[in-house]
RODO-2510 file (C-alpha; in nm, 4 decimals, decimal comma):
residues 306
     n   res          X          Y          Z
     1     m    19,7348    22,6105    15,4551
     2     n    20,0559    22,7336    15,6212
     3     e    20,0771    23,0585    15,8130
     4     e    20,2453    23,2628    15,5367
     5     v    19,9888    23,1617    15,2767
     6     e    19,7052    23,2369    15,5188
     7     n    19,8556    23,5787    15,5923
     8     c    19,8621    23,6487    15,2183
     9     a    19,4988    23,5494    15,1899
    10     q    19,4056    23,7799    15,4793
    11     i    19,5920    24,0728    15,3213
    12     i    19,4151    24,0272    14,9881
    13     l    19,0792    23,9932    15,1628
    14     s    19,1324    24,3166    15,3564
    15     e    19,2532    24,5114    15,0507
    16     f    19,0147    24,3827    14,7813
    17     a    18,7224    24,2347    14,9781
    18     e    18,7800    23,9041    14,8028
    19     r    18,9423    23,5915    14,9362
    20     p    19,1814    23,4323    14,6847
    21     f    19,1162    23,0753    14,5823
    22     k    19,4891    23,0096    14,5371
    23     v    19,8101    23,1521    14,6871
    24     l    20,1254    23,0041    14,5391
    25     p    20,4731    23,0783    14,6852
    26     l    20,7230    23,1631    14,4102
    27     t    21,0828    23,0568    14,4629
    28     g    21,3848    23,2222    14,3040
    29     k    21,1945    23,5464    14,2442
    30     g    21,3632    23,7622    14,5048
    31     f    21,6741    23,7634    14,7213
    32     v    21,5108    23,9645    14,9987
    33     n    21,1351    23,9406    14,9596
    34     k    20,8989    23,6462    14,9889
    35     v    20,6939    23,6438    14,6699
    36     f    20,3505    23,4911    14,6094
    37     l    20,1254    23,4521    14,3076
    38     v    19,7654    23,5244    14,4094
    39     e    19,4724    23,4044    14,1998
    40     l    19,1386    23,5819    14,2309
    41     k    18,8173    23,5207    14,0412
    42     d    18,9017    23,7507    13,7494
    43     s    19,2671    23,8400    13,7938
    44     r    19,6115    23,7472    13,9181
    45     l    19,8313    23,9516    14,1501
    46     i    20,1839    23,9386    14,2868
    47     l    20,2212    23,9891    14,6611
    48     r    20,5635    24,0545    14,8154
    49     m    20,6338    24,0490    15,1886
    50     n    20,9394    24,1214    15,3980
    51     a    20,9610    24,1047    15,7749
    52     t    21,2668    24,3305    15,7810
    53     a    21,1699    24,5836    15,5157
    54     s    21,0021    24,9021    15,6231
    55     l    20,6834    25,0252    15,4644
    56     d    20,8956    25,3213    15,3529
    57     e    21,0856    25,0951    15,1130
    58     y    20,7724    24,9610    14,9454
    59     e    20,6233    25,3086    14,9240
    60     k    20,9407    25,4250    14,7489
    61     e    20,8970    25,1486    14,4925
    62     k    20,5358    25,2523    14,4301
    63     w    20,6315    25,6189    14,3970
    64     a    20,9147    25,5455    14,1537
    65     s    20,7168    25,2998    13,9409
    66     d    20,4179    25,5364    13,9219
    67     l    20,6456    25,8117    13,7899
    68     a    20,8045    25,5690    13,5441
    69     r    20,4618    25,4649    13,4132
    70     e    20,3874    25,8324    13,3496
    71     m    20,6997    25,8342    13,1308
    72     r    20,5630    25,5361    12,9331
    73     i    20,7914    25,2777    13,0918
    74     p    20,6244    24,9324    13,0804
    75     t    20,6268    24,8307    13,4454
    76     p    20,3683    24,6546    13,6650
    77     q    20,1384    24,8864    13,8565
    78     i    20,1815    24,8621    14,2318
    79     l    19,8266    24,8611    14,3632
    80     r    19,8652    24,8567    14,7427
    81     t    20,1274    24,8766    15,0149
    82     g    20,0821    24,8226    15,3859
    83     v    20,1759    24,6298    15,6990
    84     f    20,0226    24,3053    15,8287
    85     e    20,1404    24,1158    16,1377
    86     n    20,4594    24,3267    16,1505
    87     q    20,5432    24,2475    15,7883
    88     a    20,5497    24,5094    15,5157
    89     y    20,3768    24,4068    15,1941
    90     s    20,3367    24,5268    14,8390
    91     i    20,0725    24,4103    14,5897
    92     q    20,1213    24,4593    14,2179
    93     e    19,9569    24,3502    13,8967
    94     f    20,0686    24,0233    13,7426
    95     i    20,2455    24,0395    13,4059
    96     a    20,2355    23,7144    13,2086
    97     g    20,5552    23,6468    13,0189
    98     t    20,9106    23,5176    13,0276
    99     d    21,1889    23,6219    13,2620
   100     g    21,4538    23,7985    13,0522
   101     r    21,7169    23,5513    13,1676
   102     n    21,5201    23,2662    13,0116
   103     l    21,4656    23,4191    12,6687
   104     p    21,6499    23,2270    12,3970
   105     g    21,9144    23,3777    12,1736
   106     d    22,0739    23,7215    12,1552
   107     k    21,9581    23,9531    12,4346
   108     r    22,1038    24,2769    12,3016
   109     f    21,7526    24,3971    12,2170
   110     i    21,6730    24,3980    12,5906
   111     w    21,9822    24,6047    12,6674
   112     k    21,8856    24,8504    12,3949
   113     k    21,5435    24,8769    12,5589
   114     f    21,7162    24,9383    12,8923
   115     g    21,8924    25,2348    12,7308
   116     e    21,5657    25,3738    12,5948
   117     y    21,3916    25,3274    12,9298
   118     a    21,6802    25,4751    13,1312
   119     k    21,6794    25,7915    12,9233
   120     r    21,3107    25,8466    13,0011
   121     i    21,3503    25,7589    13,3688
   122     h    21,6412    26,0010    13,4040
   123     q    21,4182    26,2860    13,2887
   124     i    21,2225    26,2499    13,6135
   125     e    21,3496    26,5239    13,8430
   126     v    21,4087    26,4546    14,2110
   127     g    21,4292    26,6818    14,5110
   128     g    21,7011    26,4984    14,6976
   129     f    21,9921    26,2576    14,6740
   130     g    22,0240    25,8993    14,7948
   131     l    21,8573    25,5602    14,8218
   132     r    21,6018    25,6091    15,0996
   133     f    21,2583    25,7418    15,0081
   134     r    21,2804    26,0418    15,2393
   135     d    21,6239    26,1317    15,1004
   136     m    21,4998    26,1108    14,7422
   137     t    21,2090    26,3471    14,7887
   138     a    21,3418    26,6223    15,0155
   139     g    21,6236    26,8714    15,0153
   140     n    21,8488    27,0081    14,7439
   141     s    22,0144    26,7424    14,5266
   142     n    22,3344    26,9364    14,4665
   143     e    22,3771    27,0392    14,8308
   144     v    22,3371    26,6814    14,9541
   145     w    22,5724    26,5562    14,6825
   146     q    22,8387    26,8070    14,7925
   147     k    22,8106    26,6829    15,1527
   148     y    22,8341    26,3225    15,0329
   149     l    23,1455    26,4059    14,8324
   150     a    23,3056    26,6069    15,1155
   151     y    23,2537    26,3202    15,3623
   152     n    23,4304    26,0755    15,1335
   153     i    23,7166    26,3175    15,0649
   154     e    23,7707    26,3924    15,4336
   155     s    23,7630    26,0194    15,5162
   156     l    24,0775    25,9648    15,3083
   157     n    24,3208    26,0450    15,5893
   158     e    24,5934    25,8783    15,7951
   159     t    24,3427    25,7096    16,0283
   160     d    24,1214    25,5773    15,7477
   161     k    23,9827    25,2298    15,8213
   162     l    24,0209    25,1431    15,4533
   163     l    24,3979    25,1594    15,5056
   164     k    24,3759    24,9153    15,7962
   165     l    24,1578    24,6810    15,5901
   166     g    24,4143    24,6777    15,3099
   167     v    24,1727    24,8210    15,0550
   168     i    24,4161    25,0999    14,9609
   169     t    24,7736    25,2017    15,0339
   170     p    24,8696    25,5474    15,1671
   171     a    24,9928    25,6447    14,8194
   172     q    24,6669    25,5297    14,6596
   173     s    24,4703    25,7218    14,9225
   174     k    24,6406    26,0477    14,8202
   175     t    24,5798    25,9774    14,4512
   176     i    24,2138    25,8938    14,5059
   177     r    24,1649    26,2025    14,7213
   178     g    24,2830    26,4105    14,4272
   179     i    24,0453    26,2260    14,1945
   180     f    23,7526    26,2973    14,4278
   181     e    23,8527    26,6623    14,4703
   182     n    23,8380    26,7012    14,0918
   183     l    23,4648    26,6209    14,1134
   184     n    23,4089    26,9345    14,3225
   185     g    23,2132    27,2038    14,1468
   186     r    23,1122    26,9820    13,8560
   187     d    22,7793    27,0702    13,6962
   188     f    22,6102    26,7312    13,7262
   189     r    22,2448    26,6666    13,6530
   190     f    22,0299    26,4738    13,9014
   191     g    21,7315    26,2496    13,8402
   192     l    21,5632    25,9195    13,9178
   193     n    21,7573    25,5970    13,8528
   194     h    21,6193    25,2420    13,8472
   195     g    21,9460    25,1225    13,9999
   196     d    21,9314    24,7554    13,8961
   197     l    21,8933    24,7238    13,5211
   198     s    21,9446    24,3514    13,4732
   199     l    21,7827    24,0617    13,2887
   200     k    21,6376    23,9240    13,6119
   201     n    21,4300    24,2406    13,6431
   202     t    21,2517    24,2024    13,3098
   203     i    20,9470    24,0178    13,1825
   204     a    20,8899    23,9889    12,8078
   205     d    20,5218    23,9389    12,7284
   206     a    20,3598    23,7619    12,4327
   207     h    20,3645    24,0844    12,2300
   208     g    20,7390    24,1322    12,2750
   209     t    20,7057    24,4193    12,5210
   210     v    20,9860    24,4250    12,7772
   211     h    20,8482    24,5104    13,1213
   212     l    21,0870    24,6521    13,3820
   213     v    21,0253    24,5310    13,7386
   214     d    21,1620    24,5726    14,0935
   215     w    21,2217    24,9361    14,1920
   216     g    21,3798    24,8489    14,5270
   217     s    21,7164    24,9920    14,4182
   218     a    21,5663    25,3144    14,2806
   219     e    21,7851    25,6067    14,3734
   220     a    21,8101    25,9819    14,3297
   221     s    22,1548    26,0462    14,1881
   222     i    22,3632    26,1792    13,9008
   223     v    22,2283    26,0897    13,5565
   224     p    22,3148    25,9095    13,3429
   225     h    22,6309    25,8311    13,5418
   226     h    22,4734    25,6431    13,8321
   227     e    22,3014    25,3894    13,6081
   228     l    22,6213    25,3436    13,4068
   229     i    22,8489    25,2850    13,7067
   230     q    22,6069    25,0175    13,8280
   231     l    22,6237    24,8483    13,4871
   232     l    23,0042    24,8736    13,4887
   233     l    23,0157    24,7183    13,8361
   234     i    22,8133    24,4143    13,7276
   235     k    23,0133    24,3953    13,4052
   236     m    23,3334    24,3881    13,6111
   237     q    23,2021    24,1184    13,8436
   238     e    22,9936    23,9015    13,6098
   239     n    23,0554    24,0291    13,2531
   240     n    22,6831    24,0909    13,2280
   241     p    22,6321    24,3067    13,0267
   242     d    22,9149    24,2088    12,7955
   243     d    23,0753    24,4601    12,5574
   244     a    22,8122    24,4149    12,2874
   245     e    22,5255    24,4475    12,5359
   246     l    22,6748    24,7616    12,6902
   247     a    22,7075    24,9055    12,3399
   248     a    22,3393    24,8248    12,2818
   249     f    22,2475    25,0083    12,6025
   250     l    22,4420    25,3165    12,4932
   251     e    22,2757    25,3032    12,1498
   252     g    21,9323    25,2849    12,3087
   253     y    22,0132    25,5777    12,5353
   254     g    22,1588    25,7828    12,2504
   255     i    22,5132    25,8087    12,3876
   256     s    22,7731    25,7973    12,1102
   257     e    23,1024    25,6107    12,1424
   258     n    23,2876    25,9432    12,1601
   259     e    23,0528    26,0800    12,4282
   260     y    23,1025    25,7621    12,6310
   261     r    23,4819    25,7911    12,6082
   262     q    23,4585    26,1489    12,7337
   263     m    23,2472    26,0304    13,0292
   264     l    23,4874    25,7530    13,1319
   265     p    23,7089    25,9592    13,3681
   266     d    23,3999    26,0686    13,5641
   267     l    23,2563    25,7161    13,5575
   268     k    23,5796    25,5744    13,6994
   269     a    23,5919    25,8409    13,9712
   270     l    23,2262    25,7894    14,0645
   271     s    23,2726    25,4105    14,0679
   272     l    23,5533    25,4495    14,3229
   273     l    23,3463    25,6969    14,5226
   274     r    23,0439    25,4676    14,5391
   275     a    23,2460    25,1570    14,6290
   276     f    23,4231    25,3421    14,9113
   277     d    23,1040    25,5014    15,0415
   278     k    22,9223    25,1648    15,0473
   279     l    23,2083    25,0102    15,2447
   280     r    23,2191    25,3021    15,4897
   281     w    22,8435    25,2686    15,5386
   282     a    22,8810    24,8975    15,6146
   283     i    23,1592    24,9718    15,8655
   284     d    22,9642    25,2524    16,0352
   285     w    22,6519    25,0366    16,0662
   286     k    22,8589    24,7441    16,1968
   287     i    22,7475    24,5077    15,9213
   288     s    22,8788    24,1670    16,0268
   289     e    22,9787    24,0493    15,6792
   290     l    23,2083    24,3065    15,5187
   291     g    23,3658    24,0654    15,2715
   292     d    23,1615    24,1608    14,9635
   293     y    23,1998    24,5345    15,0315
   294     i    23,5767    24,4995    15,0754
   295     l    23,6097    24,2850    14,7628
   296     t    23,4109    24,5319    14,5509
   297     a    23,6226    24,8239    14,6742
   298     k    23,9465    24,6357    14,6033
   299     q    23,8282    24,5274    14,2573
   300     t    23,7267    24,8845    14,1728
   301     v    24,0658    25,0209    14,2811
   302     e    24,2466    24,7550    14,0780
   303     k    24,0403    24,8252    13,7669
   304     y    24,0147    25,2032    13,7707
   305     l    24,3175    25,3383    13,9564
   306     q    24,5787    25,3600    13,6828
***
């Protein structure tokens, strides 16, 4: 038994006073986490570990999924979180079923479910703004949002690193600054967002229930806009969802075609804002690989700055 599998067995033993008789590494089930299927005498569990993740991140996932379950969102219950041998871990119930990506035929019914689920999730009020657990649960959402917006407006100046990187031209910078300034004073609503509504984060069980998994991208932000700009980003990059699937999402949420058209100017502005802020974060934190952040910012400018 290799070291990782033995560590999993020790975690389960300490948490449930039962040593598993099988620990099976699962490949292709996470880009960041190591994922294991754990078999006990009367149940199965999923154990996720990450040497670089903080316990804070897993606790955020548990907090968000617990709130979602209260809103009748089918999602696996996260049973335990902790740290073992300097690795954060999360243990959740096992849901038997098929990955949404592997379901045959038309998948618009899943996207309609996403819309229904998102509407319920967005009703969950938050006390903050942002991606980190402590930011989501403390402070005043609108006040933090205004600071976030002001930072990105003020960054559009003559010494802006985005100019040097060729993301925008000076003329585009002035135009985008005006677009961001028009967001000032808007009466946005804030709530919980899943942040990664995609087929890979679903399991359809034998009864046809679509379970939503992986709350690692959960974020306190503007609703329903934040969820929509994430969908539009993936649509731009991968055409997933396609037009019909996006329409199914809107139907499930209860957003009419006319309401969506009225939202588009704000969605375009917020898409630019998020792409720029992500790139500035990567620059400030000296992320070695900026390529994806730069490409996303350039693609967003090309698509939405007209």
